[in-house]
C-alpha angles and dihedrals in degrees: 000000000000128000094262092055091050090048094053099041109114094011123126120220134186121202118184120212088024109142094091144006121010094349093056091046091053092047091049092049094050089048093049088054092056105269125130105237131205116205126207140183139142093261117076090197092053091049092052093048094048093047091052092048094052092045089056087054090057097255122142101237146153132173146210133197105243136172101196090205088069114073093205091056092052091049089052089051090053091050091050090053093048089059086075093056131257113011114230111167132034121182118193096205104141110114143145135201125234134231111291113242144069121325093235091068100030111130108252094222090053093052090049090049091055092047091048094054105030100036107022091037091055091045093048093049092048094043092050098046103037095072088052093049093044092051089050094045092231144056141122120244114190122191120191119234124196146173109331097030090116101034148345123305117199118230091015101070097139096052097034094048091048090055091048086054091050090054093050091044092049094048089050091051089051090057093046094051098042111135095012098100090248115117123207117196138186118211126189109192094190121221109347123188098234137127089273088071099031098054113052131170116211135190111244114276095025101073092093091066091063096069091085089059089072091062095040093054091041090057101038107016121108135200117262091248091059094043091052097055098085090061093076092050089048097055094041098047135066093245115129093206136009128195111195096197120035121189089259091053091050092051092045091052091050094049090049090054091051094048093050092051096248097133143126115354094010089053098043119118111219110245133202106205117191113201121204118218127209091275094051092255119138136227121186126225109201131212092282094048093252117139118234 
């Protein structure tokens, strides 16, 4: 058994948004390294299915339905985790993307939905767990960054701005908890091939700009299992922050794909693009750009 497995044995970890994609991969990885993991998502059925799957893999796991935009749900998630003993790791992973297109015509309810999950969800998780960690004198809080955390991204103002907020919020928490034994981390997993990227809603007239995303993700995207790996190093090291994919690493990965011939159609990620019309109705453009 390696040092990481010893370090995580007996620890309890919460991962929000963890019944699929990157969140599930992170929960599985922590469990494989010896931690007891608590899963959470807005769907009770999805939580039950993910818990059963990980249990069959030999992981110590429980779950709780949780809408991170609701403070009471997050408090209930914390209480579920504390049933296992001292709580050691909390990962604010739950996040959603917004409708692609200019801010001037972004649906107001969509912008509010992104803020509720990405900003309020991160705040609720942090606000609920920090008093627990501070009273213990230890604990690792991990907030997930994303595209836009270091600068503006046109046509994705809701999501990009929310991730910029998460970075500022996380760095502030790091200052506020310095010297307490509590560690606050930011983690940017880079481009991850999950449903968040595969299923995109666009404002009408802007869906054509998304075709290039298939190639970008094909070149630089990574599977959830690969994107999750830095989490273990993060919570078992003394690093204050860890970015799994730097700009240099992204370019290097893309060049490697080109040189090995894995480019264009072979490296395209199929997309389902839902286009909103003027009445808020949707039509879906499938992977082969046929409307259905």
